[in-house]
Each structure stands twice: as structure tokens, then as C-alpha cells.
C-alpha positions in Angstrom: 50.3 36.6 -84.2 52.5 37.3 -81.4 51.4 35.1 -78.5 50.5 37.2 -75.1 51.1 35.4 -71.9 48.2 36.0 -69.4 50.6 37.0 -66.4 47.8 37.4 -63.8 43.6 37.0 -63.9 40.8 37.1 -61.8 37.4 36.2 -61.8 34.2 37.6 -60.0 30.4 36.7 -60.8 27.2 35.4 -59.3 29.2 32.5 -58.2 31.6 34.3 -56.2 34.7 36.5 -55.8 38.1 34.9 -57.0 39.4 32.2 -59.2 38.8 29.5 -56.4 35.0 30.1 -56.5 34.9 29.7 -60.2 36.9 26.6 -60.2 34.4 24.6 -57.5 31.4 25.8 -59.7 33.0 24.5 -62.4 33.9 21.1 -60.8 30.3 21.0 -59.1 28.7 22.3 -61.7 27.1 25.1 -59.1 25.2 27.9 -60.5 24.8 31.3 -58.7 21.1 32.7 -60.8 18.8 33.3 -58.4 14.6 34.4 -58.8 14.0 37.8 -56.9 12.7 41.1 -57.4 15.7 43.0 -57.9 15.7 46.9 -56.8 12.5 48.6 -58.0 11.7 45.4 -61.0 8.0 45.2 -60.2 7.8 41.2 -61.4 10.4 38.2 -60.0 13.2 38.0 -62.5 16.2 35.2 -62.3 19.5 37.0 -62.0 23.4 36.2 -61.6 23.8 38.8 -58.9 27.7 39.7 -57.4 27.4 39.2 -53.4 28.7 42.4 -51.3 28.8 45.1 -54.2 27.1 47.3 -52.5 29.9 47.0 -49.2 32.3 48.1 -51.6 34.0 51.6 -50.7 36.1 53.3 -53.2 39.1 55.3 -52.1 38.5 58.8 -50.9 40.2 60.9 -53.8 38.2 58.6 -56.1 34.6 59.2 -54.5 33.6 60.8 -57.9 33.5 57.4 -59.5 31.4 55.9 -56.9 28.6 53.7 -59.0 27.5 50.0 -58.8 30.3 48.9 -61.7 32.9 50.7 -60.5 32.2 49.4 -56.9 32.2 46.3 -58.9 35.6 46.8 -60.4 37.6 47.2 -57.5 36.1 44.0 -56.1 37.0 42.1 -58.8 40.7 44.0 -59.1 40.8 43.2 -54.8 41.1 39.1 -55.9 43.6 36.8 -56.4 46.8 39.0 -55.9 45.7 40.8 -58.9 46.4 44.4 -57.4 49.7 43.6 -56.6 50.7 41.8 -60.1 49.5 45.3 -61.8 52.3 47.3 -59.5 54.8 44.8 -60.4 54.3 45.7 -63.9 53.9 49.3 -63.4 57.2 49.0 -62.1 59.0 47.3 -64.7 57.8 49.0 -67.8 56.5 52.3 -66.5 52.9 54.1 -65.9 52.9 55.1 -69.6 53.7 51.7 -71.0 50.8 49.4 -69.5 47.1 50.0 -71.5 43.7 49.5 -69.9 41.2 47.5 -72.4 38.0 47.2 -70.9 34.3 46.4 -72.4 31.2 47.1 -70.8 27.5 47.6 -71.9 26.0 49.2 -69.1 28.6 50.9 -67.3 26.9 52.9 -64.6 23.6 53.4 -65.8 22.1 52.1 -62.3 23.5 55.7 -61.1 21.4 57.4 -63.3 18.6 55.5 -63.1 18.8 56.4 -59.5 19.8 60.1 -59.8 16.3 60.6 -62.0 14.6 59.0 -59.3 16.0 61.6 -56.9 15.3 64.5 -59.3 13.9 67.9 -58.3 10.2 68.2 -58.5 9.8 71.4 -59.9 13.0 71.9 -62.3 13.5 67.9 -62.9 17.3 68.8 -62.3 19.3 65.6 -61.4 20.7 65.8 -58.0 23.7 68.1 -57.8 26.2 64.9 -56.5 25.3 63.5 -59.5 28.7 62.8 -61.7 27.5 61.5 -65.0 31.1 61.8 -66.5 32.8 59.4 -64.1 29.5 57.0 -63.7 27.1 56.6 -66.2 29.8 57.5 -69.3 31.0 54.7 -71.6 34.4 55.3 -70.3 34.0 55.4 -66.7 35.1 52.0 -65.8 38.7 52.2 -67.6 39.1 56.0 -66.5 38.4 54.4 -62.9 40.7 51.3 -63.5 43.3 54.0 -64.8 43.2 56.5 -61.7 43.2 53.5 -59.4 46.7 52.4 -60.8 47.9 55.6 -61.2 48.4 54.9 -65.0 49.3 57.2 -68.0 49.6 54.7 -70.9 46.0 54.1 -73.1 42.8 53.4 -71.9 39.6 52.1 -74.1 36.3 50.6 -73.2 34.9 48.7 -76.0 31.0 48.5 -76.4 29.9 45.9 -78.7 27.2 44.0 -76.9 28.2 40.6 -75.4 31.3 40.5 -77.3 32.8 43.8 -75.6 35.3 42.2 -73.7 36.5 39.6 -75.8 37.4 42.1 -78.4 39.5 43.9 -76.1 42.3 41.0 -75.7 42.4 41.7 -79.9 42.5 45.5 -79.2 45.8 45.0 -76.7 47.4 42.2 -79.0 47.6 45.3 -81.7 48.8 47.7 -78.9 51.8 45.5 -78.3 52.5 44.7 -81.5 53.1 47.9 -82.4 55.0 48.4 -79.3 53.0 51.2 -77.7 52.6 49.5 -74.7 54.5 46.5 -73.3 51.3 45.1 -70.9 47.9 45.7 -71.0 45.2 45.4 -68.0 42.2 43.6 -70.2 38.7 42.6 -69.4 35.0 43.9 -68.6 32.8 44.9 -66.1 29.0 45.1 -66.1 26.4 45.4 -63.5 22.9 44.8 -63.3 20.3 47.9 -64.1 16.8 48.1 -64.5 17.3 49.4 -68.3 19.1 46.1 -68.8 16.3 44.1 -66.9 13.3 45.8 -68.6 14.9 46.4 -72.0 15.8 42.3 -72.8 12.1 41.6 -70.9 10.2 43.7 -73.5 12.4 41.9 -76.2 10.9 38.6 -74.6 14.4 37.3 -74.4 14.6 36.9 -70.6 13.5 33.5 -69.3 11.3 33.0 -66.2 13.8 30.3 -64.8 17.6 29.8 -65.0 18.6 29.6 -68.5 19.2 26.8 -70.4 21.7 27.1 -72.8 21.2 24.5 -75.8 18.0 22.7 -74.3 15.6 21.7 -76.7 13.0 23.9 -74.5 15.8 27.1 -73.7 13.6 30.3 -73.9 15.8 33.1 -72.8 18.7 34.4 -70.9 19.2 35.1 -67.3 20.8 38.4 -66.8 24.1 38.3 -64.8 27.0 40.6 -63.6 30.7 40.4 -63.2 34.3 41.4 -63.5 37.1 39.9 -65.1 40.7 41.2 -65.4 43.6 39.6 -66.9 47.3 41.4 -67.4 48.6 40.8 -70.9 52.3 40.5 -71.4 54.5 39.5 -74.2 55.1 35.4 -74.5 58.3 35.2 -75.0 59.9 33.6 -72.1 56.4 32.0 -71.0 57.8 28.6 -69.1 55.5 25.7 -68.9 52.1 25.9 -67.3 51.6 29.5 -68.2 48.6 30.4 -70.4 48.8 32.2 -73.8 46.5 34.1 -76.1 47.3 32.6 -79.5 44.7 33.8 -81.6 42.0 36.4 -82.0 39.1 36.5 -84.8 36.7 39.1 -85.1 33.8 39.3 -87.9 30.8 41.6 -88.4 28.0 40.0 -90.3 25.6 42.8 -89.7 22.8 40.5 -91.0 20.1 42.2 -88.2 20.0 44.6 -85.5 19.6 41.6 -82.8 19.5 38.6 -84.5 22.3 36.7 -85.7 22.6 34.9 -89.5 20.8 31.7 -89.1 23.4 29.9 -90.6 26.1 31.4 -88.2 28.2 32.6 -90.8 29.7 35.7 -88.5 30.6 33.5 -85.9 32.3 30.8 -88.1 34.3 33.6 -90.0 35.4 34.6 -86.1 36.3 30.9 -85.0 38.3 30.4 -88.6 40.4 33.5 -88.4 41.0 32.6 -84.4 42.2 29.2 -85.5 44.2 30.8 -88.2 46.3 33.4 -86.2 46.7 30.3 -83.3 48.8 28.5 -86.4 45.7 25.3 -85.6 43.3 23.6 -87.1 39.7 22.8 -86.0 40.4 19.1 -84.7 43.4 21.1 -82.4 40.8 22.6 -80.1 40.2 20.4 -77.0 37.0 22.7 -75.7 34.6 25.2 -76.9 33.5 27.6 -74.4 30.2 28.5 -76.4 28.5 32.1 -76.3 25.2 29.9 -75.4 22.9 32.4 -74.4 19.6 30.1 -74.2 17.8 32.1 -76.4 16.5 29.8 -79.6 18.0 31.6 -82.0 21.6 32.3 -81.0 22.5 28.9 -79.7 21.0 27.7 -82.9 22.9 29.9 -85.1 25.8 28.7 -83.1 25.7 25.4 -82.8 25.3 25.3 -86.5 28.5 27.1 -86.9 30.4 25.1 -84.4 28.9 22.0 -86.5 29.9 23.2 -89.6 34.0 24.0 -88.5 34.4 21.3 -85.6 31.6 18.4 -86.5 30.3 16.9 -83.6 33.2 15.6 -81.5 34.8 18.6 -80.1 33.7 19.1 -76.3 31.7 22.4 -75.8 29.4 23.9 -73.4 28.0 27.5 -72.1 28.8 28.7 -68.6 25.8 30.8 -68.6 24.3 28.7 -66.6 26.6 29.4 -64.1 26.9 33.1 -63.7 24.0 34.3 -65.9 24.7 36.6 -69.0 26.7 39.3 -67.7 26.8 41.0 -71.2 29.4 43.3 -71.8 31.7 41.7 -69.2 30.7 37.9 -70.7 33.5 37.7 -73.1 36.4 38.3 -70.5 34.6 36.3 -68.0 34.4 33.2 -70.0 37.9 33.9 -71.8 39.1 33.6 -68.1 37.0 30.5 -67.3 38.8 28.9 -70.3 42.7 29.7 -68.6 41.2 28.0 -65.6 40.3 25.2 -67.4 43.5 24.8 -69.3 45.4 25.7 -65.7 43.4 22.7 -64.3 42.2 20.4 -66.8 38.2 20.8 -66.1 35.9 21.1 -69.0 32.5 22.6 -67.3 29.4 20.7 -67.6 26.8 23.0 -68.2 24.3 24.2 -65.7 20.4 24.1 -66.1 20.5 22.4 -69.5 18.9 18.9 -69.0 17.7 17.8 -72.5 19.8 18.6 -75.4 18.2 20.0 -78.7 18.5 16.9 -81.1 18.4 19.6 -84.1 22.3 20.8 -82.6 24.2 17.7 -82.3 27.1 19.1 -80.7 29.2 17.4 -78.3 27.6 19.3 -75.4 28.8 18.8 -71.9 25.9 17.7 -69.7 28.5 16.9 -67.2 31.8 18.1 -66.1 34.7 16.2 -67.0 38.5 16.6 -66.5 41.8 15.5 -68.4 44.8 17.9 -69.6 43.9 20.3 -71.6 46.1 22.5 -74.6 43.9 24.3 -76.8 40.7 25.6 -76.2 38.3 28.3 -77.8 36.0 31.1 -76.6 32.8 32.6 -78.5 31.2 35.8 -77.7 28.8 37.1 -80.3 26.8 40.1 -79.8 24.2 42.2 -81.0 24.3 43.3 -84.7 26.6 40.8 -85.2 29.7 41.9 -83.9 31.4 38.4 -83.4 35.3 37.4 -81.3 36.3 34.2 -80.6 39.6 34.0 -78.8 41.9 30.8 -78.9 44.0 30.2 -75.8 47.1 27.7 -75.2 48.8 26.0 -72.4 52.9 25.7 -72.5 54.0 22.5 -72.2 50.4 20.6 -72.0 
């Protein structure tokens, strides 16, 4: 595939807003998961909540888009000079040649949950000021970002559970390769809502403690929220130190509605395809950011796939102990954590994991390690067997 350059990128999650907060969290193994009663949830839950979302004010002309998800999107866009980078790209290419490809699983569901509590007691009608199309609608966040930058190019939301904002990198790569656009805003945004917390709790997938990926006593996820944005452009003029997207692998094992194939066959196929597109062998990967949800079945399946393809030598870890499982935003957040790892030579040690599962003898990092990196792999595997792996490379490393 044609390599694409990450000409700008930014992260916002429970560990903070902006790249500096995430680099600090990686180096210090600092997590953002806290136990609390969130919104109207009637039991204590461990969540990765982003500070300050409720204080964000959207521009008056975009008031109809006001919901927690779009507020978090705007908070994320405002970090690390990302808005200026996009504006410069629009000036170079034109508003119709910059695409928007974002992943989300919740969109603005919370806005409808709140509206439902405020419905008319006689008719059951929702409040007149509830704008479903601009908030709860799955397309909402891409539409908001498109209007925020006054873009007229293609805009898409991918909603394939936890692989959503990883798969958008592939969508953008194909659009650029087809010469339909010259640049793309990619990433994902997902926010906490009652549907997610109660839904995963009903499936008995939520831990009562902060999650422990790949731990022998792991017992479930911690739900988080976050926003990730990257600006992708052709990599023809990449310079030393630039971060490139060099490989995309996608598969669907379709084994079960919610459980992965126990041997991780779909995950392995996605990783193999990503390596093939990047023109790399398994031994070329310096670090793997695991999907690592901390559920017994998911970690076991991914561990089996990693061991089959990479053996037990390649350093790996999950950063969901830092951020919580940010669902539709997880793929984008962890992809950009990989970009940070490449840029600064940091392999984050897992947060929360204490005693590794002896049945998964991967080279799982319990402590952060620092050394130059050239190629890293990011895994994102969703419900229903929707799998995506991404390879990122550093020029001149």
C-alpha cells in the first residue's frame, strides 16, 4: 500500500487532554480509571471519564449538535494545534479534497437517554429541543466535524464496535489511493452513556475493579471515553522522524455475536494482512499495542494469535488499563498511542496488571521500557469478529 503520513495527531482520554498528558501517563504508568456512581447509575462502576466535557461550549452556529459526544470531539480537536493543521491542509487542497472518517459506537446516545427522562407525561413525546439527527444519529460526529471545518469532501462514520476507529484508517487510505481526496481527518469519539454501562454490565463483562489486561485474575472491562484525531496525507515527502501508516489488515471471523474465535484466527488474519501490506515480517515489529480488553475470552484469543504469529519475544502491552475501554474510539486512541511510542521510543507498561496469565506467555510489559522503535502494530478487535490491525513506522529510525 501507499504509506500515509500522520502530519498531525492528538489524543484526549481519562488520562488527560493532549499528547503530553498521554506521554506522561505512558512513562509513569498512570491510569485514569476511577470508581464512582456515574450519571444515574445506581451502583459503583469503574470508568475512564474525561474531565471538563460538560464545560465545553459548541459554536452558536453548531448548537443543534450539542451532546456529550460532540463536546468531547470539540475538546479533542482543540488540543496540540490540530485545528490549525487541518485549516492549513484545507488551504492546500480545498474543502472538497479533505475527507472525514471517524469511528463511534455510542454517538450521542446519552442525549436521547436524558431526553427520554424529560418526555411529556401525557403524550410521551420527547422534548422539542432534542435534535436526534444531529446528536444520537450515528453520523452525528462526522457531520459535526465536517461542519466545524466547513468541509465538503466525503464524510463517514464507521460503527463496527471496538474496531471502528481503527478501520477508518483503511477507509481513508483507500479514498486517497483512489485519488478521491488528498487528505483525511481520521480517528474516533465515544462517550460514556447509560446504555453502554448497563449493557456491558448485563453481559457480566464489567469488572468491579479497574481492569487488568492479560492478568491471570482478570475479570472484565472498565468502560472509558475518549477522542482521537489524526490528519493523514500522502507519505511521498516524508522526512526523518515522521510517522507513517504503512499497513492495514482487516478480517471478519464471524465466529460468534460477542465472543472471538478461541484460537484468534480472525485476529491472526488481520495481523498477517497488515504485515503483508507493510512489506514486513513478524520479527520486524518492535512493539504490539494489544486490544487487551481484560475479559477472559478476548485476552486468551488475542494471546493465542500473537503467540502463533510473533512467538514470545515481541514486547507487547494493553493501554486499556490507562484509559479504560473506549469502545468505538479505542482503535484510534491506541493507534495514536503507537504513534507516540514511535516518536518518543516508549513502550508503555500495562497499568493494573499484576500477575500475568501463565497460559499466555507473551512478552507482556509490566514496566515501561524506552528504546528507539521503528515499526509497531496496533490491534483492535470488535464484537462479531470485526478485526483490524494497523502498522505504523518511523522514518529514519
